[in-house]
Structure formats: structure tokens, C-alpha cells
PDB file as gemmi writes it, atoms N, CA and C in Angstrom:
CRYST1    1.000    1.000    1.000  90.00  90.00  90.00 P 1                      
ATOM      1  N   MET A   1      14.047  66.877  15.311  1.00  0.00           N  
ATOM      2  CA  MET A   1      13.899  65.433  15.355  1.00  0.00           C  
ATOM      3  C   MET A   1      12.553  65.069  14.729  1.00  0.00           C  
ATOM      4  N   SER A   2      12.538  64.074  13.887  1.00  0.00           N  
ATOM      5  CA  SER A   2      11.298  63.674  13.237  1.00  0.00           C  
ATOM      6  C   SER A   2      10.345  63.060  14.245  1.00  0.00           C  
ATOM      7  N   GLU A   3       9.058  63.041  13.876  1.00  0.00           N  
ATOM      8  CA  GLU A   3       8.058  62.460  14.767  1.00  0.00           C  
ATOM      9  C   GLU A   3       8.392  61.006  15.073  1.00  0.00           C  
ATOM     10  N   GLN A   4       8.941  60.282  14.087  1.00  0.00           N  
ATOM     11  CA  GLN A   4       9.305  58.895  14.310  1.00  0.00           C  
ATOM     12  C   GLN A   4      10.400  58.764  15.359  1.00  0.00           C  
ATOM     13  N   GLY A   5      11.339  59.715  15.406  1.00  0.00           N  
ATOM     14  CA  GLY A   5      12.449  59.638  16.332  1.00  0.00           C  
ATOM     15  C   GLY A   5      12.154  60.244  17.697  1.00  0.00           C  
ATOM     16  N   GLU A   6      11.023  60.931  17.840  1.00  0.00           N  
ATOM     17  CA  GLU A   6      10.692  61.560  19.108  1.00  0.00           C  
ATOM     18  C   GLU A   6      10.305  60.525  20.148  1.00  0.00           C  
ATOM     19  N   LYS A   7      10.681  60.811  21.386  1.00  0.00           N  
ATOM     20  CA  LYS A   7      10.242  59.974  22.490  1.00  0.00           C  
ATOM     21  C   LYS A   7       8.804  60.362  22.803  1.00  0.00           C  
ATOM     22  N   LYS A   8       7.963  59.386  22.990  1.00  0.00           N  
ATOM     23  CA  LYS A   8       6.546  59.635  23.242  1.00  0.00           C  
ATOM     24  C   LYS A   8       6.233  59.334  24.706  1.00  0.00           C  
ATOM     25  N   PHE A   9       5.788  60.342  25.458  1.00  0.00           N  
ATOM     26  CA  PHE A   9       5.394  60.151  26.840  1.00  0.00           C  
ATOM     27  C   PHE A   9       4.003  59.554  26.874  1.00  0.00           C  
ATOM     28  N   ASP A  10       3.831  58.535  27.651  1.00  0.00           N  
ATOM     29  CA  ASP A  10       2.536  57.894  27.823  1.00  0.00           C  
ATOM     30  C   ASP A  10       2.300  57.745  29.328  1.00  0.00           C  
ATOM     31  N   PRO A  11       1.342  58.492  29.896  1.00  0.00           N  
ATOM     32  CA  PRO A  11       1.133  58.426  31.344  1.00  0.00           C  
ATOM     33  C   PRO A  11       0.801  57.019  31.832  1.00  0.00           C  
ATOM     34  N   ARG A  12       0.256  56.188  30.971  1.00  0.00           N  
ATOM     35  CA  ARG A  12      -0.034  54.805  31.378  1.00  0.00           C  
ATOM     36  C   ARG A  12       1.257  54.058  31.684  1.00  0.00           C  
ATOM     37  N   MET A  13       2.293  54.307  30.900  1.00  0.00           N  
ATOM     38  CA  MET A  13       3.584  53.654  31.149  1.00  0.00           C  
ATOM     39  C   MET A  13       4.188  54.148  32.457  1.00  0.00           C  
ATOM     40  N   HIS A  14       4.027  55.428  32.733  1.00  0.00           N  
ATOM     41  CA  HIS A  14       4.544  55.981  33.977  1.00  0.00           C  
ATOM     42  C   HIS A  14       3.822  55.359  35.170  1.00  0.00           C  
ATOM     43  N   SER A  15       2.509  55.224  35.077  1.00  0.00           N  
ATOM     44  CA  SER A  15       1.750  54.586  36.159  1.00  0.00           C  
ATOM     45  C   SER A  15       2.124  53.117  36.295  1.00  0.00           C  
ATOM     46  N   ALA A  16       2.357  52.448  35.173  1.00  0.00           N  
ATOM     47  CA  ALA A  16       2.788  51.045  35.222  1.00  0.00           C  
ATOM     48  C   ALA A  16       4.119  50.918  35.948  1.00  0.00           C  
ATOM     49  N   GLU A  17       5.015  51.890  35.772  1.00  0.00           N  
ATOM     50  CA  GLU A  17       6.291  51.884  36.497  1.00  0.00           C  
ATOM     51  C   GLU A  17       6.034  51.825  38.002  1.00  0.00           C  
ATOM     52  N   HIS A  18       5.106  52.633  38.467  1.00  0.00           N  
ATOM     53  CA  HIS A  18       4.829  52.667  39.902  1.00  0.00           C  
ATOM     54  C   HIS A  18       4.158  51.387  40.388  1.00  0.00           C  
ATOM     55  N   ILE A  19       3.345  50.791  39.555  1.00  0.00           N  
ATOM     56  CA  ILE A  19       2.724  49.512  39.924  1.00  0.00           C  
ATOM     57  C   ILE A  19       3.801  48.430  40.018  1.00  0.00           C  
ATOM     58  N   VAL A  20       4.731  48.413  39.070  1.00  0.00           N  
ATOM     59  CA  VAL A  20       5.838  47.447  39.132  1.00  0.00           C  
ATOM     60  C   VAL A  20       6.658  47.684  40.402  1.00  0.00           C  
ATOM     61  N   ASN A  21       6.951  48.955  40.709  1.00  0.00           N  
ATOM     62  CA  ASN A  21       7.711  49.256  41.920  1.00  0.00           C  
ATOM     63  C   ASN A  21       7.021  48.696  43.164  1.00  0.00           C  
ATOM     64  N   GLN A  22       5.726  48.968  43.309  1.00  0.00           N  
ATOM     65  CA  GLN A  22       5.018  48.495  44.493  1.00  0.00           C  
ATOM     66  C   GLN A  22       4.953  46.968  44.522  1.00  0.00           C  
ATOM     67  N   THR A  23       4.820  46.347  43.371  1.00  0.00           N  
ATOM     68  CA  THR A  23       4.781  44.880  43.316  1.00  0.00           C  
ATOM     69  C   THR A  23       6.139  44.302  43.706  1.00  0.00           C  
ATOM     70  N   MET A  24       7.222  44.931  43.273  1.00  0.00           N  
ATOM     71  CA  MET A  24       8.563  44.491  43.697  1.00  0.00           C  
ATOM     72  C   MET A  24       8.714  44.608  45.211  1.00  0.00           C  
ATOM     73  N   VAL A  25       8.222  45.698  45.777  1.00  0.00           N  
ATOM     74  CA  VAL A  25       8.282  45.881  47.233  1.00  0.00           C  
ATOM     75  C   VAL A  25       7.501  44.769  47.921  1.00  0.00           C  
ATOM     76  N   ARG A  26       6.299  44.500  47.450  1.00  0.00           N  
ATOM     77  CA  ARG A  26       5.451  43.493  48.087  1.00  0.00           C  
ATOM     78  C   ARG A  26       5.985  42.068  47.917  1.00  0.00           C  
ATOM     79  N   MET A  27       6.492  41.763  46.747  1.00  0.00           N  
ATOM     80  CA  MET A  27       6.966  40.392  46.501  1.00  0.00           C  
ATOM     81  C   MET A  27       8.342  40.120  47.092  1.00  0.00           C  
ATOM     82  N   PHE A  28       9.240  41.081  46.998  1.00  0.00           N  
ATOM     83  CA  PHE A  28      10.651  40.831  47.324  1.00  0.00           C  
ATOM     84  C   PHE A  28      11.196  41.748  48.413  1.00  0.00           C  
ATOM     85  N   HIS A  29      10.346  42.620  48.953  1.00  0.00           N  
ATOM     86  CA  HIS A  29      10.773  43.569  49.992  1.00  0.00           C  
ATOM     87  C   HIS A  29      11.975  44.384  49.511  1.00  0.00           C  
ATOM     88  N   SER A  30      11.970  44.674  48.227  1.00  0.00           N  
ATOM     89  CA  SER A  30      13.054  45.452  47.619  1.00  0.00           C  
ATOM     90  C   SER A  30      12.705  46.928  47.705  1.00  0.00           C  
ATOM     91  N   GLY A  31      13.665  47.754  47.392  1.00  0.00           N  
ATOM     92  CA  GLY A  31      13.385  49.176  47.260  1.00  0.00           C  
ATOM     93  C   GLY A  31      12.812  49.450  45.884  1.00  0.00           C  
ATOM     94  N   ARG A  32      12.420  50.691  45.681  1.00  0.00           N  
ATOM     95  CA  ARG A  32      11.946  51.110  44.366  1.00  0.00           C  
ATOM     96  C   ARG A  32      13.114  51.082  43.387  1.00  0.00           C  
ATOM     97  N   CYS A  33      12.828  51.189  42.113  1.00  0.00           N  
ATOM     98  CA  CYS A  33      13.896  51.215  41.120  1.00  0.00           C  
ATOM     99  C   CYS A  33      14.765  52.448  41.353  1.00  0.00           C  
ATOM    100  N   PHE A  34      16.045  52.310  41.071  1.00  0.00           N  
ATOM    101  CA  PHE A  34      16.946  53.449  41.247  1.00  0.00           C  
ATOM    102  C   PHE A  34      17.097  54.223  39.947  1.00  0.00           C  
ATOM    103  N   SER A  35      16.664  53.625  38.858  1.00  0.00           N  
ATOM    104  CA  SER A  35      16.742  54.281  37.564  1.00  0.00           C  
ATOM    105  C   SER A  35      15.573  53.799  36.712  1.00  0.00           C  
ATOM    106  N   ALA A  36      14.960  54.734  36.000  1.00  0.00           N  
ATOM    107  CA  ALA A  36      13.834  54.365  35.135  1.00  0.00           C  
ATOM    108  C   ALA A  36      13.965  55.106  33.811  1.00  0.00           C  
ATOM    109  N   HIS A  37      13.709  54.408  32.742  1.00  0.00           N  
ATOM    110  CA  HIS A  37      13.694  54.980  31.405  1.00  0.00           C  
ATOM    111  C   HIS A  37      12.340  54.597  30.825  1.00  0.00           C  
ATOM    112  N   ILE A  38      11.405  55.532  30.819  1.00  0.00           N  
ATOM    113  CA  ILE A  38      10.023  55.239  30.454  1.00  0.00           C  
ATOM    114  C   ILE A  38       9.690  55.894  29.122  1.00  0.00           C  
ATOM    115  N   GLU A  39       9.314  55.091  28.161  1.00  0.00           N  
ATOM    116  CA  GLU A  39       8.853  55.570  26.859  1.00  0.00           C  
ATOM    117  C   GLU A  39       7.632  54.764  26.451  1.00  0.00           C  
ATOM    118  N   LYS A  40       6.956  55.246  25.447  1.00  0.00           N  
ATOM    119  CA  LYS A  40       5.734  54.592  24.985  1.00  0.00           C  
ATOM    120  C   LYS A  40       6.008  53.202  24.408  1.00  0.00           C  
ATOM    121  N   ARG A  41       7.094  53.051  23.678  1.00  0.00           N  
ATOM    122  CA  ARG A  41       7.354  51.787  22.992  1.00  0.00           C  
ATOM    123  C   ARG A  41       8.212  50.827  23.797  1.00  0.00           C  
ATOM    124  N   LYS A  42       9.091  51.355  24.651  1.00  0.00           N  
ATOM    125  CA  LYS A  42      10.005  50.489  25.384  1.00  0.00           C  
ATOM    126  C   LYS A  42      10.431  51.197  26.664  1.00  0.00           C  
ATOM    127  N   SER A  43      10.376  50.487  27.772  1.00  0.00           N  
ATOM    128  CA  SER A  43      10.756  51.063  29.057  1.00  0.00           C  
ATOM    129  C   SER A  43      11.699  50.126  29.779  1.00  0.00           C  
ATOM    130  N   LYS A  44      12.427  50.684  30.762  1.00  0.00           N  
ATOM    131  CA  LYS A  44      13.394  49.896  31.516  1.00  0.00           C  
ATOM    132  C   LYS A  44      13.407  50.395  32.947  1.00  0.00           C  
ATOM    133  N   LEU A  45      13.401  49.481  33.915  1.00  0.00           N  
ATOM    134  CA  LEU A  45      13.522  49.809  35.332  1.00  0.00           C  
ATOM    135  C   LEU A  45      14.718  49.051  35.881  1.00  0.00           C  
ATOM    136  N   ASP A  46      15.546  49.734  36.657  1.00  0.00           N  
ATOM    137  CA  ASP A  46      16.728  49.101  37.255  1.00  0.00           C  
ATOM    138  C   ASP A  46      16.557  49.029  38.770  1.00  0.00           C  
ATOM    139  N   TYR A  47      16.804  47.850  39.310  1.00  0.00           N  
ATOM    140  CA  TYR A  47      16.690  47.609  40.751  1.00  0.00           C  
ATOM    141  C   TYR A  47      18.015  47.109  41.293  1.00  0.00           C  
ATOM    142  N   ARG A  48      18.275  47.421  42.535  1.00  0.00           N  
ATOM    143  CA  ARG A  48      19.401  46.811  43.243  1.00  0.00           C  
ATOM    144  C   ARG A  48      18.846  45.546  43.881  1.00  0.00           C  
ATOM    145  N   PHE A  49      19.291  44.435  43.372  1.00  0.00           N  
ATOM    146  CA  PHE A  49      18.753  43.139  43.797  1.00  0.00           C  
ATOM    147  C   PHE A  49      19.931  42.179  43.850  1.00  0.00           C  
ATOM    148  N   ASP A  50      19.964  41.308  44.828  1.00  0.00           N  
ATOM    149  CA  ASP A  50      21.153  40.477  45.046  1.00  0.00           C  
ATOM    150  C   ASP A  50      21.293  39.291  44.092  1.00  0.00           C  
ATOM    151  N   ARG A  51      20.326  39.112  43.202  1.00  0.00           N  
ATOM    152  CA  ARG A  51      20.371  37.991  42.268  1.00  0.00           C  
ATOM    153  C   ARG A  51      19.384  38.251  41.134  1.00  0.00           C  
ATOM    154  N   PRO A  52      19.547  37.559  40.023  1.00  0.00           N  
ATOM    155  CA  PRO A  52      18.542  37.687  38.955  1.00  0.00           C  
ATOM    156  C   PRO A  52      17.233  37.021  39.383  1.00  0.00           C  
ATOM    157  N   LEU A  53      16.119  37.541  38.916  1.00  0.00           N  
ATOM    158  CA  LEU A  53      14.837  36.874  39.161  1.00  0.00           C  
ATOM    159  C   LEU A  53      14.791  35.591  38.350  1.00  0.00           C  
ATOM    160  N   SER A  54      14.199  34.568  38.927  1.00  0.00           N  
ATOM    161  CA  SER A  54      14.001  33.333  38.164  1.00  0.00           C  
ATOM    162  C   SER A  54      12.891  33.579  37.146  1.00  0.00           C  
ATOM    163  N   GLY A  55      12.788  32.707  36.176  1.00  0.00           N  
ATOM    164  CA  GLY A  55      11.715  32.808  35.193  1.00  0.00           C  
ATOM    165  C   GLY A  55      10.354  32.746  35.861  1.00  0.00           C  
ATOM    166  N   GLU A  56      10.232  31.899  36.873  1.00  0.00           N  
ATOM    167  CA  GLU A  56       8.964  31.776  37.603  1.00  0.00           C  
ATOM    168  C   GLU A  56       8.640  33.076  38.344  1.00  0.00           C  
ATOM    169  N   GLU A  57       9.649  33.675  38.988  1.00  0.00           N  
ATOM    170  CA  GLU A  57       9.435  34.930  39.703  1.00  0.00           C  
ATOM    171  C   GLU A  57       9.062  36.056  38.745  1.00  0.00           C  
ATOM    172  N   ALA A  58       9.735  36.136  37.618  1.00  0.00           N  
ATOM    173  CA  ALA A  58       9.431  37.168  36.627  1.00  0.00           C  
ATOM    174  C   ALA A  58       8.014  36.995  36.100  1.00  0.00           C  
ATOM    175  N   GLY A  59       7.602  35.748  35.872  1.00  0.00           N  
ATOM    176  CA  GLY A  59       6.241  35.483  35.413  1.00  0.00           C  
ATOM    177  C   GLY A  59       5.203  35.872  36.456  1.00  0.00           C  
ATOM    178  N   GLU A  60       5.481  35.584  37.725  1.00  0.00           N  
ATOM    179  CA  GLU A  60       4.559  35.955  38.804  1.00  0.00           C  
ATOM    180  C   GLU A  60       4.481  37.470  38.945  1.00  0.00           C  
ATOM    181  N   LEU A  61       5.620  38.146  38.823  1.00  0.00           N  
ATOM    182  CA  LEU A  61       5.640  39.614  38.865  1.00  0.00           C  
ATOM    183  C   LEU A  61       4.753  40.168  37.748  1.00  0.00           C  
ATOM    184  N   GLU A  62       4.932  39.663  36.554  1.00  0.00           N  
ATOM    185  CA  GLU A  62       4.126  40.112  35.414  1.00  0.00           C  
ATOM    186  C   GLU A  62       2.641  39.858  35.655  1.00  0.00           C  
ATOM    187  N   ASN A  63       2.301  38.666  36.159  1.00  0.00           N  
ATOM    188  CA  ASN A  63       0.894  38.349  36.433  1.00  0.00           C  
ATOM    189  C   ASN A  63       0.290  39.301  37.448  1.00  0.00           C  
ATOM    190  N   ARG A  64       1.023  39.574  38.526  1.00  0.00           N  
ATOM    191  CA  ARG A  64       0.498  40.469  39.567  1.00  0.00           C  
ATOM    192  C   ARG A  64       0.326  41.894  39.053  1.00  0.00           C  
ATOM    193  N   VAL A  65       1.286  42.373  38.284  1.00  0.00           N  
ATOM    194  CA  VAL A  65       1.173  43.723  37.716  1.00  0.00           C  
ATOM    195  C   VAL A  65      -0.039  43.784  36.792  1.00  0.00           C  
ATOM    196  N   ASN A  66      -0.209  42.792  35.942  1.00  0.00           N  
ATOM    197  CA  ASN A  66      -1.356  42.782  35.029  1.00  0.00           C  
ATOM    198  C   ASN A  66      -2.685  42.704  35.782  1.00  0.00           C  
ATOM    199  N   GLU A  67      -2.731  41.984  36.898  1.00  0.00           N  
ATOM    200  CA  GLU A  67      -3.959  41.923  37.711  1.00  0.00           C  
ATOM    201  C   GLU A  67      -4.339  43.310  38.224  1.00  0.00           C  
ATOM    202  N   ILE A  68      -3.353  44.057  38.678  1.00  0.00           N  
ATOM    203  CA  ILE A  68      -3.629  45.411  39.177  1.00  0.00           C  
ATOM    204  C   ILE A  68      -4.112  46.301  38.039  1.00  0.00           C  
ATOM    205  N   ILE A  69      -3.454  46.221  36.894  1.00  0.00           N  
ATOM    206  CA  ILE A  69      -3.870  47.035  35.747  1.00  0.00           C  
ATOM    207  C   ILE A  69      -5.290  46.675  35.325  1.00  0.00           C  
ATOM    208  N   LEU A  70      -5.583  45.387  35.235  1.00  0.00           N  
ATOM    209  CA  LEU A  70      -6.910  44.946  34.796  1.00  0.00           C  
ATOM    210  C   LEU A  70      -8.001  45.237  35.821  1.00  0.00           C  
ATOM    211  N   ALA A  71      -7.624  45.457  37.084  1.00  0.00           N  
ATOM    212  CA  ALA A  71      -8.609  45.787  38.119  1.00  0.00           C  
ATOM    213  C   ALA A  71      -9.223  47.169  37.878  1.00  0.00           C  
ATOM    214  N   ASP A  72      -8.579  47.971  37.014  1.00  0.00           N  
ATOM    215  CA  ASP A  72      -9.104  49.276  36.621  1.00  0.00           C  
ATOM    216  C   ASP A  72      -9.494  50.118  37.840  1.00  0.00           C  
ATOM    217  N   MET A  73      -8.566  50.220  38.782  1.00  0.00           N  
ATOM    218  CA  MET A  73      -8.810  50.975  40.011  1.00  0.00           C  
ATOM    219  C   MET A  73      -8.905  52.463  39.702  1.00  0.00           C  
ATOM    220  N   PRO A  74      -9.629  53.192  40.527  1.00  0.00           N  
ATOM    221  CA  PRO A  74      -9.716  54.639  40.302  1.00  0.00           C  
ATOM    222  C   PRO A  74      -8.365  55.311  40.550  1.00  0.00           C  
ATOM    223  N   VAL A  75      -8.075  56.305  39.745  1.00  0.00           N  
ATOM    224  CA  VAL A  75      -6.856  57.106  39.904  1.00  0.00           C  
ATOM    225  C   VAL A  75      -7.284  58.431  40.518  1.00  0.00           C  
ATOM    226  N   THR A  76      -6.654  58.786  41.650  1.00  0.00           N  
ATOM    227  CA  THR A  76      -7.013  60.024  42.338  1.00  0.00           C  
ATOM    228  C   THR A  76      -5.783  60.914  42.487  1.00  0.00           C  
ATOM    229  N   GLU A  77      -6.059  62.188  42.659  1.00  0.00           N  
ATOM    230  CA  GLU A  77      -5.013  63.185  42.809  1.00  0.00           C  
ATOM    231  C   GLU A  77      -5.325  64.013  44.047  1.00  0.00           C  
ATOM    232  N   GLU A  78      -4.292  64.291  44.846  1.00  0.00           N  
ATOM    233  CA  GLU A  78      -4.465  65.194  45.986  1.00  0.00           C  
ATOM    234  C   GLU A  78      -3.215  66.059  46.112  1.00  0.00           C  
ATOM    235  N   PHE A  79      -3.373  67.189  46.767  1.00  0.00           N  
ATOM    236  CA  PHE A  79      -2.275  68.112  46.995  1.00  0.00           C  
ATOM    237  C   PHE A  79      -2.089  68.251  48.496  1.00  0.00           C  
ATOM    238  N   ILE A  80      -0.857  68.024  48.970  1.00  0.00           N  
ATOM    239  CA  ILE A  80      -0.582  68.111  50.396  1.00  0.00           C  
ATOM    240  C   ILE A  80       0.671  68.946  50.635  1.00  0.00           C  
ATOM    241  N   PRO A  81       0.779  69.549  51.827  1.00  0.00           N  
ATOM    242  CA  PRO A  81       1.979  70.323  52.132  1.00  0.00           C  
ATOM    243  C   PRO A  81       3.227  69.432  52.140  1.00  0.00           C  
ATOM    244  N   MET A  82       4.355  69.999  51.730  1.00  0.00           N  
ATOM    245  CA  MET A  82       5.627  69.278  51.694  1.00  0.00           C  
ATOM    246  C   MET A  82       5.922  68.629  53.051  1.00  0.00           C  
ATOM    247  N   ALA A  83       5.680  69.336  54.147  1.00  0.00           N  
ATOM    248  CA  ALA A  83       5.973  68.795  55.481  1.00  0.00           C  
ATOM    249  C   ALA A  83       5.195  67.505  55.737  1.00  0.00           C  
ATOM    250  N   ASP A  84       3.945  67.446  55.309  1.00  0.00           N  
ATOM    251  CA  ASP A  84       3.155  66.215  55.473  1.00  0.00           C  
ATOM    252  C   ASP A  84       3.668  65.116  54.543  1.00  0.00           C  
ATOM    253  N   ALA A  85       4.008  65.493  53.319  1.00  0.00           N  
ATOM    254  CA  ALA A  85       4.508  64.509  52.349  1.00  0.00           C  
ATOM    255  C   ALA A  85       5.799  63.868  52.835  1.00  0.00           C  
ATOM    256  N   GLU A  86       6.664  64.656  53.472  1.00  0.00           N  
ATOM    257  CA  GLU A  86       7.943  64.131  53.957  1.00  0.00           C  
ATOM    258  C   GLU A  86       7.764  63.048  55.010  1.00  0.00           C  
ATOM    259  N   THR A  87       6.671  63.096  55.759  1.00  0.00           N  
ATOM    260  CA  THR A  87       6.436  62.077  56.790  1.00  0.00           C  
ATOM    261  C   THR A  87       5.784  60.822  56.228  1.00  0.00           C  
ATOM    262  N   GLN A  88       5.256  60.905  55.013  1.00  0.00           N  
ATOM    263  CA  GLN A  88       4.517  59.783  54.433  1.00  0.00           C  
ATOM    264  C   GLN A  88       5.201  59.103  53.254  1.00  0.00           C  
ATOM    265  N   PHE A  89       6.064  59.831  52.538  1.00  0.00           N  
ATOM    266  CA  PHE A  89       6.596  59.332  51.283  1.00  0.00           C  
ATOM    267  C   PHE A  89       8.100  59.540  51.194  1.00  0.00           C  
ATOM    268  N   ASN A  90       8.735  58.735  50.354  1.00  0.00           N  
ATOM    269  CA  ASN A  90      10.139  58.936  50.024  1.00  0.00           C  
ATOM    270  C   ASN A  90      10.182  59.977  48.909  1.00  0.00           C  
ATOM    271  N   LEU A  91      10.717  61.130  49.209  1.00  0.00           N  
ATOM    272  CA  LEU A  91      10.725  62.231  48.255  1.00  0.00           C  
ATOM    273  C   LEU A  91      12.106  62.485  47.657  1.00  0.00           C  
ATOM    274  N   GLU A  92      13.020  61.542  47.789  1.00  0.00           N  
ATOM    275  CA  GLU A  92      14.393  61.783  47.342  1.00  0.00           C  
ATOM    276  C   GLU A  92      14.506  62.049  45.846  1.00  0.00           C  
ATOM    277  N   ARG A  93      13.547  61.644  45.057  1.00  0.00           N  
ATOM    278  CA  ARG A  93      13.633  61.869  43.609  1.00  0.00           C  
ATOM    279  C   ARG A  93      12.974  63.179  43.167  1.00  0.00           C  
ATOM    280  N   LEU A  94      12.403  63.923  44.110  1.00  0.00           N  
ATOM    281  CA  LEU A  94      11.830  65.220  43.764  1.00  0.00           C  
ATOM    282  C   LEU A  94      12.959  66.227  43.545  1.00  0.00           C  
ATOM    283  N   PRO A  95      12.769  67.171  42.658  1.00  0.00           N  
ATOM    284  CA  PRO A  95      13.782  68.215  42.501  1.00  0.00           C  
ATOM    285  C   PRO A  95      13.860  69.076  43.758  1.00  0.00           C  
ATOM    286  N   GLU A  96      15.022  69.639  44.005  1.00  0.00           N  
ATOM    287  CA  GLU A  96      15.232  70.452  45.207  1.00  0.00           C  
ATOM    288  C   GLU A  96      14.292  71.655  45.270  1.00  0.00           C  
ATOM    289  N   ASP A  97      13.894  72.183  44.128  1.00  0.00           N  
ATOM    290  CA  ASP A  97      13.020  73.355  44.101  1.00  0.00           C  
ATOM    291  C   ASP A  97      11.544  72.975  43.944  1.00  0.00           C  
ATOM    292  N   ALA A  98      11.145  71.836  44.495  1.00  0.00           N  
ATOM    293  CA  ALA A  98       9.793  71.316  44.302  1.00  0.00           C  
ATOM    294  C   ALA A  98       8.713  72.235  44.851  1.00  0.00           C  
ATOM    295  N   GLY A  99       8.994  73.018  45.846  1.00  0.00           N  
ATOM    296  CA  GLY A  99       7.976  73.919  46.379  1.00  0.00           C  
ATOM    297  C   GLY A  99       7.297  73.344  47.605  1.00  0.00           C  
ATOM    298  N   GLY A 100       6.309  74.072  48.105  1.00  0.00           N  
ATOM    299  CA  GLY A 100       5.680  73.708  49.370  1.00  0.00           C  
ATOM    300  C   GLY A 100       4.481  72.801  49.263  1.00  0.00           C  
ATOM    301  N   ILE A 101       3.941  72.620  48.076  1.00  0.00           N  
ATOM    302  CA  ILE A 101       2.769  71.759  47.877  1.00  0.00           C  
ATOM    303  C   ILE A 101       3.158  70.625  46.937  1.00  0.00           C  
ATOM    304  N   ILE A 102       2.836  69.413  47.341  1.00  0.00           N  
ATOM    305  CA  ILE A 102       3.204  68.221  46.574  1.00  0.00           C  
ATOM    306  C   ILE A 102       1.942  67.534  46.059  1.00  0.00           C  
ATOM    307  N   ARG A 103       1.999  67.115  44.809  1.00  0.00           N  
ATOM    308  CA  ARG A 103       0.879  66.388  44.191  1.00  0.00           C  
ATOM    309  C   ARG A 103       1.096  64.900  44.402  1.00  0.00           C  
ATOM    310  N   ILE A 104       0.067  64.221  44.918  1.00  0.00           N  
ATOM    311  CA  ILE A 104       0.109  62.780  45.138  1.00  0.00           C  
ATOM    312  C   ILE A 104      -0.924  62.126  44.226  1.00  0.00           C  
ATOM    313  N   ILE A 105      -0.484  61.154  43.452  1.00  0.00           N  
ATOM    314  CA  ILE A 105      -1.374  60.381  42.588  1.00  0.00           C  
ATOM    315  C   ILE A 105      -1.458  58.976  43.171  1.00  0.00           C  
ATOM    316  N   ARG A 106      -2.669  58.467  43.307  1.00  0.00           N  
ATOM    317  CA  ARG A 106      -2.874  57.115  43.836  1.00  0.00           C  
ATOM    318  C   ARG A 106      -3.639  56.282  42.805  1.00  0.00           C  
ATOM    319  N   ILE A 107      -3.325  54.995  42.787  1.00  0.00           N  
ATOM    320  CA  ILE A 107      -4.099  54.045  41.990  1.00  0.00           C  
ATOM    321  C   ILE A 107      -4.813  53.161  42.995  1.00  0.00           C  
ATOM    322  N   GLY A 108      -6.112  53.397  43.165  1.00  0.00           N  
ATOM    323  CA  GLY A 108      -6.888  52.663  44.155  1.00  0.00           C  
ATOM    324  C   GLY A 108      -6.206  52.727  45.505  1.00  0.00           C  
ATOM    325  N   ASP A 109      -6.197  51.604  46.191  1.00  0.00           N  
ATOM    326  CA  ASP A 109      -5.503  51.537  47.475  1.00  0.00           C  
ATOM    327  C   ASP A 109      -4.188  50.786  47.326  1.00  0.00           C  
ATOM    328  N   TYR A 110      -3.750  50.598  46.063  1.00  0.00           N  
ATOM    329  CA  TYR A 110      -2.536  49.814  45.840  1.00  0.00           C  
ATOM    330  C   TYR A 110      -1.293  50.534  46.309  1.00  0.00           C  
ATOM    331  N   GLU A 111      -1.182  51.782  45.988  1.00  0.00           N  
ATOM    332  CA  GLU A 111      -0.019  52.548  46.450  1.00  0.00           C  
ATOM    333  C   GLU A 111      -0.178  53.999  46.070  1.00  0.00           C  
ATOM    334  N   PRO A 112       0.402  54.889  46.884  1.00  0.00           N  
ATOM    335  CA  PRO A 112       0.544  56.239  46.374  1.00  0.00           C  
ATOM    336  C   PRO A 112       1.626  56.175  45.321  1.00  0.00           C  
ATOM    337  N   VAL A 113       1.260  56.431  44.086  1.00  0.00           N  
ATOM    338  CA  VAL A 113       2.187  56.120  43.008  1.00  0.00           C  
ATOM    339  C   VAL A 113       3.097  57.252  42.601  1.00  0.00           C  
ATOM    340  N   ARG A 114       2.718  58.465  42.846  1.00  0.00           N  
ATOM    341  CA  ARG A 114       3.530  59.554  42.340  1.00  0.00           C  
ATOM    342  C   ARG A 114       3.500  60.715  43.308  1.00  0.00           C  
ATOM    343  N   ALA A 115       4.626  61.189  43.645  1.00  0.00           N  
ATOM    344  CA  ALA A 115       4.718  62.449  44.393  1.00  0.00           C  
ATOM    345  C   ALA A 115       5.511  63.393  43.513  1.00  0.00           C  
ATOM    346  N   SER A 116       4.939  64.523  43.202  1.00  0.00           N  
ATOM    347  CA  SER A 116       5.652  65.463  42.342  1.00  0.00           C  
ATOM    348  C   SER A 116       5.330  66.889  42.761  1.00  0.00           C  
ATOM    349  N   ALA A 117       6.142  67.784  42.311  1.00  0.00           N  
ATOM    350  CA  ALA A 117       5.926  69.188  42.596  1.00  0.00           C  
ATOM    351  C   ALA A 117       4.648  69.640  41.917  1.00  0.00           C  
ATOM    352  N   ARG A 118       3.950  70.531  42.557  1.00  0.00           N  
ATOM    353  CA  ARG A 118       2.719  71.065  41.963  1.00  0.00           C  
ATOM    354  C   ARG A 118       3.076  71.895  40.749  1.00  0.00           C  
ATOM    355  N   MET A 119       2.426  71.632  39.661  1.00  0.00           N  
ATOM    356  CA  MET A 119       2.714  72.340  38.413  1.00  0.00           C  
ATOM    357  C   MET A 119       1.804  73.540  38.279  1.00  0.00           C  
TER     358      MET A 119                                                      
END                                                                             
């Protein structure tokens, strides 16, 4: 596949996904997205929601997400045992063979944004 056709991973887009998820939870008491397609140029998040967002709601969501991004909060990483992670986080999207130590990424105090298997 040519470089032009390759999908480009951008960790900023992945972190933005988690900020959008937490903002959806805070604004609408919704769950996290059930499907995400994250790329450098174009991304998509799918939510189970009982109605379309109004233009005003979508604008407020965008404003709140941008406020968090512009706040330039510190990003931290910690490693915790799987048993502790299970009591604190929804781990349903982790692979079954994730292992006993889980990596947690946080953006300030906004949310624990990522739980993943230790690489």
C-alpha cells in the first residue's frame, strides 16, 4: 500500500476519542462509544443514543472537548494489577489475553482515558 493510502495512527486523535467519550458521559449520561474508527485525517465514533443531537448540543459538545484539549492537561501513565483495574474501569474492550498488568493513561483529572494491556 502506498504511503498515501496508508492509515496514519495519531495518538492525539486516540486521546481526543477518550475526551469525547468522557464529555458525552458528562453531558448526556451516555455510555462510551461502542465503535470507533480513528485515523489521522478522519475519525468516527458511534454511540447508542435515543435521538440525534441537536445542532446546539453538537456545538456545545465540540466547545467542551476543545476546552479540555486547550487546557493542555498533563498526560500520565501508570501500571496497575488487572484485579485493581477491574474494580475501577470498564475493561470489556481489552483483549482476553491482556495479562496481569494494565496500563492506565490519564489526561489531567478529566478521566482515565485508556486502559490497555502492558506492552
